[in-house]
Residue frames as qw, qx, qy, qz and C-alpha x, y, z in Angstrom:
[[0.254, -0.808, -0.462, -0.264, 49.77, 89.68, 13.75],
 [0.066, 0.668, -0.281, 0.686, 50.32, 92.68, 15.98],
 [0.198, 0.036, -0.755, 0.624, 50.84, 92.73, 19.70],
 [0.192, -0.616, -0.763, 0.049, 47.72, 92.57, 21.88],
 [0.168, -0.567, -0.262, 0.763, 48.24, 96.15, 23.04],
 [0.006, -0.130, 0.484, 0.866, 47.91, 97.29, 19.49],
 [0.323, -0.283, -0.732, -0.528, 44.52, 95.63, 19.21],
 [0.032, -0.209, -0.709, 0.673, 43.14, 96.75, 22.59],
 [0.410, 0.223, 0.062, -0.882, 40.26, 98.73, 20.99],
 [0.558, 0.128, -0.673, -0.469, 39.38, 95.86, 18.75],
 [0.353, -0.089, -0.900, 0.239, 39.39, 93.34, 21.66],
 [0.112, 0.193, 0.523, -0.823, 37.33, 95.71, 23.78],
 [0.529, 0.205, -0.209, -0.797, 34.76, 96.28, 21.03],
 [0.527, 0.016, -0.817, -0.234, 34.53, 92.41, 20.50],
 [0.165, -0.176, -0.828, 0.506, 33.92, 91.88, 24.29],
 [0.279, 0.235, 0.283, -0.887, 31.18, 94.52, 24.29],
 [0.596, 0.270, -0.302, -0.694, 29.40, 93.09, 21.24],
 [0.094, 0.209, -0.973, -0.036, 29.97, 89.39, 21.86],
 [0.303, 0.251, 0.816, -0.424, 26.64, 88.61, 23.41],
 [0.496, 0.606, 0.049, -0.620, 24.75, 90.50, 20.63],
 [0.350, 0.531, -0.662, -0.398, 26.87, 88.87, 17.94],
 [0.228, -0.087, 0.962, -0.123, 26.23, 85.32, 19.38],
 [0.547, 0.445, 0.528, -0.474, 22.61, 85.68, 18.41],
 [0.593, 0.729, -0.033, -0.340, 23.41, 86.53, 14.75],
 [0.489, 0.700, -0.521, -0.028, 26.91, 85.25, 14.05],
 [0.749, -0.461, 0.458, -0.129, 27.51, 82.26, 16.25],
 [0.851, 0.012, 0.443, 0.281, 30.51, 80.33, 14.97],
 [0.551, 0.779, 0.110, 0.277, 31.39, 82.91, 12.36],
 [0.588, -0.181, -0.053, 0.787, 34.69, 84.89, 12.24],
 [0.093, 0.960, 0.252, -0.074, 34.35, 88.64, 12.53],
 [0.576, 0.301, 0.030, 0.760, 36.76, 91.18, 11.04],
 [0.276, -0.909, -0.271, 0.157, 37.20, 94.18, 13.29],
 [0.483, 0.261, -0.066, 0.833, 39.36, 97.42, 12.84],
 [0.085, -0.308, 0.244, -0.916, 39.27, 100.06, 15.41],
 [0.315, 0.171, 0.736, -0.574, 35.72, 99.86, 16.82],
 [0.612, 0.359, -0.158, -0.687, 34.03, 98.79, 13.66],
 [0.711, 0.077, 0.699, 0.012, 32.73, 95.40, 12.46],
 [0.194, 0.521, -0.499, -0.664, 33.88, 95.16, 8.82],
 [0.691, 0.178, -0.528, -0.461, 32.37, 91.80, 8.02],
 [0.715, -0.270, 0.587, -0.266, 31.54, 88.24, 9.09],
 [0.471, 0.482, -0.681, -0.287, 32.98, 85.12, 7.48],
 [0.953, -0.133, -0.141, -0.233, 32.63, 81.35, 7.57],
 [0.903, -0.065, -0.150, 0.398, 36.32, 80.70, 7.91],
 [0.478, -0.721, 0.076, 0.496, 39.32, 82.36, 9.47],
 [0.517, -0.019, 0.497, 0.696, 41.09, 82.33, 6.13],
 [0.169, 0.694, 0.532, 0.454, 38.28, 84.27, 4.42],
 [0.273, -0.934, -0.206, 0.104, 38.24, 86.87, 7.16],
 [0.540, -0.537, 0.268, 0.590, 42.05, 87.36, 7.00],
 [0.416, 0.241, 0.562, 0.673, 41.97, 87.58, 3.20],
 [0.007, 0.853, 0.438, 0.283, 39.15, 90.22, 3.35],
 [0.449, -0.822, -0.049, 0.346, 41.11, 92.12, 5.99],
 [0.515, -0.276, 0.411, 0.700, 44.15, 92.25, 3.80],
 [0.284, 0.489, 0.589, 0.577, 42.09, 93.28, 0.72],
 [0.146, -0.892, -0.395, -0.164, 40.16, 96.02, 2.61],
 [0.409, -0.908, 0.041, 0.085, 42.78, 97.34, 4.90],
 [0.495, 0.702, -0.462, 0.222, 46.22, 96.21, 3.59],
 [0.745, -0.015, -0.551, 0.376, 49.04, 94.99, 5.74],
 [0.165, -0.514, 0.336, -0.772, 48.00, 96.67, 9.00],
 [0.003, 0.037, 0.909, -0.416, 46.94, 95.27, 12.34],
 [0.607, -0.163, -0.185, -0.755, 43.28, 94.08, 12.45],
 [0.389, -0.182, 0.819, -0.381, 41.43, 91.53, 14.51],
 [0.650, 0.021, -0.599, -0.467, 39.88, 88.33, 13.24],
 [0.207, -0.181, 0.809, -0.520, 38.06, 86.44, 16.03],
 [0.340, -0.253, -0.847, -0.321, 35.53, 83.69, 16.11],
 [0.474, -0.335, 0.175, -0.795, 32.23, 84.41, 17.87],
 [0.554, -0.106, -0.824, 0.047, 31.76, 81.60, 20.39],
 [0.600, -0.696, -0.213, -0.331, 29.76, 81.31, 23.62],
 [0.753, -0.605, 0.182, 0.184, 32.79, 79.95, 25.45],
 [0.227, 0.825, -0.510, -0.089, 36.40, 80.94, 24.66],
 [0.942, 0.138, -0.289, 0.095, 38.51, 77.89, 23.71],
 [0.592, -0.733, 0.310, 0.127, 41.36, 77.03, 26.10],
 [0.574, 0.684, -0.447, 0.058, 44.78, 77.11, 24.52],
 [0.867, -0.432, 0.227, 0.102, 47.08, 74.30, 25.65],
 [0.261, 0.786, -0.557, -0.065, 50.80, 74.44, 25.13],
 [0.971, 0.013, -0.240, -0.008, 52.09, 70.84, 24.73],
 [0.505, 0.438, -0.491, 0.559, 55.58, 71.84, 25.73],
 [0.290, -0.471, 0.420, -0.719, 54.22, 73.15, 29.07],
 [0.887, -0.206, 0.040, -0.411, 51.98, 70.12, 29.65],
 [0.933, 0.153, -0.277, 0.172, 54.87, 67.67, 28.91],
 [0.639, -0.709, 0.074, 0.289, 57.20, 69.62, 31.20],
 [0.721, 0.317, 0.129, 0.603, 59.57, 70.73, 28.40],
 [0.139, 0.486, -0.122, 0.854, 59.18, 74.32, 29.54],
 [0.332, -0.448, -0.673, 0.486, 58.18, 75.77, 32.96],
 [0.112, -0.787, -0.259, -0.549, 55.75, 78.57, 33.73],
 [0.382, -0.143, -0.510, 0.757, 56.87, 80.88, 36.59],
 [0.139, -0.814, -0.490, -0.278, 54.35, 83.02, 38.41]]
């Protein structure tokens, strides 16, 4: 996938629409390109496949619509195998 900077418009659009989409698409995966919703899907794999079919091999955003963002945990950081510096 592309760097976050490349998907800034898509992430901003998702953020703006998230509350509205929770009502209609809670738990679904949305496919976003630029500032457009191109579809909703039951699985991440379906959304990625649709993105590739519709758009080709270009950056696009697939994100699950959830009320609370999941927290990503890095086992290497938790176990002390790597160190975070602030």
